N, C-alpha and C positions, 0 to 999 in steps of 0.2 A: 466465583461470582462472574456471571457473564453480563457484559454491558450490551445494550442494544446499539446497533450502529445507526447513526443518523445519515441518511442519504442526502448528499449535496445536490441541489438543483443546478443544472447546467445554466450558465448565463445566456440570455437571449438578447438579440438586438431588436429593438422596437423600430421597425423601418418607418412607419409614419412619423414618429418623433424626429428621426434623423432627416427625413425629407423636409419637414417643417423648419428645422434648424438651418438646413442648407438654403432653403428659399429665403429665410430671413437674412442670412448673411449675404446672399446675392443682391437682394434689394438694398441692404445697407451700403454695400460697396458701390452699387450703381448710383445711389443718391449722393453719396460722398464724393464720388468721382466727378459728377456734374458740377458740384459746388466749387471744385478746384480749378475751373477753367480760367485761364489768364487772358487778358485782352492783348491783342497784338501791338507791337511797338511800331509806330509809324515813322518811317525813315524816308527822307527825300534824297534819292540817289542823284549824284552829280551827272551833268551832261557834258559830253565831249564834242568839240567843234570839228576836230580832224579825224575822228574815228569813223570807219565805214561800218555799215550794218553787217552782222554775221552772215557769211555766205557770199558777200561781195556782189558780183554780177551774176551769180548762179541762181537766177530766179527760175521758177519751175517752167518746164517746157509743156506747152499745151498743143495737142493735136485735136482739131475740130473736124467732124464729119457732118456735112449737112444732109438733109433729106434728098437733095438732088444728086448726091454722090461727090460733092466737091470737098477737097481736103485743104485745111488751113493749118499752117505751122506757125505758132505764135502770132496769129492774126493775119498772116500773109498767105495768099492763095498759092498753093503748090500743086503740081500735077501728081498723078499716081506714080509715074515713073521716077520722079525726082524726090518723092517723099522719103524713101529709104536712105538715099545718099545724103540728103540734108540732115536727117536725124542722126546718122552715123557721124557726120562732121561736127554737129553740134554737141553730141554726147562724148565725143572722143577727148574733149578738153576737160571733162568733168571726171573726178576720181571717186568721190564717196557716193553711197547709195542715195542719200537725200537729194543730192544735186542731179542724180541720174534718173530721178523719178519723172515719168512722163504721164501727164493727165490727158486722157482721151475723152473728149466731149462728143457725145453722139446724140443726134436728134432721134426722138422716139419713132419717127417714121423712116429712119434710115434702113436700107436693106442690109441684111446680115452680111452679105459678101463684102460690102464697103467697110463694115466694121472689122471684118477679118483682115482685110488689107492693112488697115491702120494698126491692128494688134501685131501682125506679122512684121511690119516695119519697126515697131518698138522692140520686139523681141530680137530681130536681126541686128539692131543697133545696140544691143545689150543694155537696154533701159529697163526700168521697173515700172510696171503698168498700174495705173489707177484709172478707174472708169467712172464717168459721170454721164448720166442720161439727162438730156435737156428736153423739157416739155415743148 
């Protein structure tokens, strides 16, 4: 006696159902994650009378170039010839990159050659350049 074979149906994944389930799980975890936010703890930090601010006297160096072609180093008028030497002397005492950063402020009407002179002076003094255009 011969028995008829039953053919097994291969299992299939129903992708829309899996996508719906994944979306529901995502929404669930997003909502639950937002509910668990903690409020910060407010702490009043102590103040020191004798401590100096970080960096000490290493405030940033600012080179300003006016529209008339005048150069100012930390607010003092310097000539084109002395700008490089004074920058080198000022930056030679500073070691880390943050204290060797030089901010170059340029008026928007300044001629390009005056700007290039200031940038060359910063590069020759081994400073790190930051540019600011003043209106």
